[in-house]
C-alpha positions as CSV (number, residue, x, y, z in Angstrom):
1,M,-27.6,-43.9,-181.6
2,S,-26.0,-44.9,-178.3
3,V,-25.8,-43.3,-174.9
4,T,-22.7,-43.6,-173.0
5,A,-22.0,-42.4,-169.3
6,S,-19.4,-41.9,-167.4
7,T,-18.4,-41.4,-163.5
8,E,-15.2,-40.1,-162.3
9,I,-14.2,-40.7,-158.5
10,Y,-11.7,-38.0,-157.4
11,G,-8.8,-38.6,-154.2
12,L,-9.4,-42.3,-155.0
13,K,-6.0,-42.5,-156.7
14,A,-5.0,-40.7,-153.3
15,A,-6.5,-42.5,-151.0
16,L,-5.8,-46.0,-152.1
17,A,-1.6,-45.1,-152.7
18,E,-2.0,-44.1,-148.7
19,L,-3.8,-47.1,-148.0
20,Q,-0.7,-48.7,-149.8
21,K,1.7,-47.1,-147.6
22,I,-0.5,-48.8,-144.8
23,D,-1.2,-52.3,-145.3
24,S,-1.0,-53.4,-148.5
25,K,-3.0,-56.3,-148.2
26,T,-6.2,-54.5,-147.2
27,K,-5.4,-52.1,-150.5
28,F,-5.6,-54.8,-152.4
29,K,-9.1,-56.0,-150.6
30,A,-10.7,-52.8,-151.2
31,V,-9.4,-52.1,-154.6
32,N,-10.9,-56.1,-155.7
33,Q,-14.1,-54.4,-153.7
34,I,-14.8,-51.4,-155.5
35,K,-14.2,-53.5,-159.3
36,A,-16.5,-56.0,-157.8
37,S,-19.1,-53.2,-157.5
38,G,-18.6,-51.8,-160.8
39,A,-19.9,-55.3,-162.5
40,E,-22.5,-55.2,-159.5
41,M,-23.7,-51.4,-160.9
42,V,-23.4,-52.4,-164.8
43,S,-25.7,-55.3,-164.7
44,R,-28.2,-53.3,-162.4
45,V,-28.6,-50.8,-164.5
46,A,-28.4,-52.9,-167.8
47,Q,-32.1,-54.5,-166.1
48,T,-33.4,-51.1,-166.1
49,Y,-33.8,-50.9,-169.3
50,P,-36.3,-52.9,-171.9
51,G,-35.0,-55.4,-174.1
52,L,-37.2,-53.8,-176.6
53,P,-37.6,-51.0,-178.7
54,P,-39.7,-48.4,-177.7
55,L,-42.0,-48.2,-180.7
56,S,-42.8,-50.0,-183.1
57,G,-40.7,-49.3,-186.0
58,M,-37.6,-48.7,-183.9
59,G,-36.0,-52.1,-183.8
60,P,-33.9,-53.9,-186.4
61,S,-35.3,-54.4,-189.9
62,K,-35.2,-58.0,-191.3
63,K,-32.0,-56.8,-193.7
64,G,-30.6,-56.7,-190.4
65,T,-30.1,-52.6,-190.4
66,G,-31.8,-50.3,-187.9
67,R,-32.9,-46.5,-187.4
């Protein structure tokens, strides 16, 4: 069983459209910073989860299948 999560930010598309009208270079810098911070956030969250199964018997078996 895998867990998924998503984040929605409202108003960002409109804010970037307004920024495009004012200064396109600044808009592209803002988009690049948003994308870079997203990758950093994913790596930080991945570090908080342990790499080992929480209980014995919950890890993959020798056959390659898990519970």
